[in-house]
C-alpha positions as CSV (number, residue, x, y, z in Angstrom):
1,M,13.4,-2.7,-3.5
2,R,12.6,-6.0,-5.2
3,R,12.5,-6.4,-8.9
4,L,9.5,-8.5,-9.8
5,S,8.2,-10.1,-13.0
6,L,5.0,-11.0,-14.7
7,N,4.7,-12.8,-18.0
8,H,5.6,-9.8,-20.2
9,S,7.0,-7.2,-17.8
10,T,9.6,-6.6,-15.1
11,Y,8.8,-3.9,-12.5
12,Q,9.7,-2.2,-9.3
13,H,6.5,-0.5,-8.2
14,L,6.5,0.6,-4.6
15,F,3.8,2.9,-3.2
16,H,3.0,4.7,0.0
17,I,-0.8,4.6,0.5
18,V,-2.7,6.4,3.3
19,W,-6.4,6.5,4.0
20,G,-8.5,7.5,7.0
21,T,-11.4,6.2,9.0
22,R,-14.9,7.4,8.1
23,Y,-15.6,10.6,10.1
24,R,-12.0,10.3,11.4
25,R,-13.2,8.1,14.3
26,K,-10.3,6.8,16.4
27,Y,-10.9,3.1,16.6
28,L,-7.6,1.7,15.1
29,K,-6.2,1.0,18.6
30,E,-3.3,-1.4,19.4
31,Y,-5.6,-4.3,20.0
32,V,-7.1,-3.9,16.5
33,K,-3.7,-4.1,14.8
34,P,-3.2,-7.8,15.0
35,E,-6.6,-8.5,13.2
36,F,-5.8,-5.8,10.7
37,K,-2.5,-7.4,9.9
38,R,-4.1,-10.9,9.7
39,L,-6.6,-9.5,7.2
40,L,-3.8,-8.0,5.1
41,D,-2.1,-11.4,5.1
42,Q,-5.3,-13.0,3.8
43,V,-5.5,-10.3,1.0
44,E,-1.9,-11.2,0.0
45,K,-2.8,-14.9,-0.2
46,R,-5.8,-14.1,-2.3
47,Y,-3.9,-11.7,-4.6
48,P,-0.3,-12.9,-4.7
49,T,1.0,-10.1,-6.9
50,I,0.0,-7.6,-4.2
51,H,2.6,-7.4,-1.4
52,V,2.4,-5.3,1.8
53,V,6.0,-4.4,2.7
54,E,5.2,-2.3,5.8
55,M,2.0,-1.5,7.6
56,N,1.1,0.8,10.5
57,T,-1.9,2.6,11.8
58,N,-2.7,5.7,13.8
59,D,-6.0,5.8,15.7
60,D,-7.8,7.3,12.7
61,H,-5.7,6.4,9.6
62,V,-3.7,3.6,7.9
63,H,-0.2,3.8,6.3
64,L,0.8,1.0,3.9
65,Q,4.0,0.5,1.9
66,M,3.0,-1.8,-1.0
67,E,4.3,-3.4,-4.1
68,I,1.5,-3.3,-6.8
69,P,2.0,-4.9,-10.2
70,P,1.5,-2.8,-13.4
71,N,-1.6,-4.7,-14.4
72,L,-3.5,-3.4,-11.4
73,S,-4.2,0.3,-10.7
74,V,-3.7,1.7,-7.3
75,A,-7.4,2.7,-7.2
76,V,-8.5,-0.9,-7.7
77,V,-6.1,-2.2,-5.1
78,V,-7.2,0.4,-2.5
79,K,-10.8,-0.4,-3.2
80,R,-10.3,-4.1,-2.7
81,L,-8.3,-3.5,0.5
82,K,-10.8,-1.2,2.0
83,W,-13.7,-3.5,1.2
84,Y,-12.0,-6.6,2.6
85,L,-10.6,-4.8,5.7
86,S,-14.0,-3.2,6.4
87,K,-15.8,-6.5,6.1
88,G,-13.3,-8.3,8.3
89,L,-13.0,-5.7,11.1
90,K,-16.8,-5.4,11.3
91,R,-17.1,-9.1,11.6
92,K,-14.4,-9.3,14.4
93,F,-15.3,-6.2,16.4
94,K,-18.8,-5.5,17.6
95,F,-18.0,-1.9,18.5
96,V,-16.9,-1.3,14.8
97,R,-20.1,-2.9,13.6
98,E,-22.2,-0.6,15.9
99,M,-20.2,2.5,15.0
100,Y,-20.8,2.0,11.3
101,L,-24.2,0.5,10.7
102,D,-24.4,1.7,7.2
103,G,-21.6,0.9,4.8
104,S,-17.8,1.3,4.9
105,I,-15.7,2.1,7.9
106,W,-13.2,4.1,5.7
107,S,-13.3,7.6,4.3
108,V,-14.0,7.9,0.5
109,G,-10.5,9.0,-0.6
110,Y,-6.9,8.0,-0.2
111,F,-3.4,9.3,-0.7
112,S,-0.8,7.5,-2.8
113,S,2.7,8.3,-3.8
114,T,5.4,6.3,-5.5
115,I,8.6,5.4,-3.6
116,G,11.6,4.7,-5.6
117,L,14.8,5.9,-7.0
118,N,15.9,9.4,-6.3
119,E,14.7,11.8,-9.0
120,K,18.3,13.2,-9.5
121,V,19.6,9.6,-9.9
122,V,17.0,8.9,-12.6
123,Q,17.7,12.2,-14.4
124,E,21.5,11.4,-14.4
125,Y,20.7,7.9,-15.7
126,I,18.7,9.3,-18.6
127,V,21.3,11.9,-19.5
128,M,24.0,9.3,-19.5
129,Q,22.2,6.9,-21.8
130,G,24.2,6.2,-25.0
131,K,27.4,7.6,-23.5
132,K,30.4,5.5,-22.5
133,D,30.7,4.6,-18.9
134,I,33.4,6.7,-17.2
135,P,34.9,4.9,-14.2
136,K,34.5,6.8,-11.0
137,Q,37.7,8.1,-9.4
138,E,38.3,6.9,-5.8
139,N,39.5,9.6,-3.4
């Protein structure tokens, strides 16, 4: 995981984000993925502090592993992504446009979870703060 910096902060914020297609329609086929990836690349160029580490889709939902800076909420990033991807996929694919005549191609909600250091490692790190480092014994 990369350590990134803004003007007044250093961070390692990695998220797993998932959302589904509206009505769980199965239109995210293999031939849609290249356009989906191209649109994500455009989002990264437009918002350089947002970085998609990994992306994949099933027929009816999206999985993203993303770095999101602390000055942006996950909700704001997901909203921007859904809007931009919806607009781009509707523009490129007639069948998507016809499938969703009114509004977004995505379901309303999303799932997000942080990815990072192991909980046990963090707990041990906190417990050890202020104590002298004890060198590890090699077996």
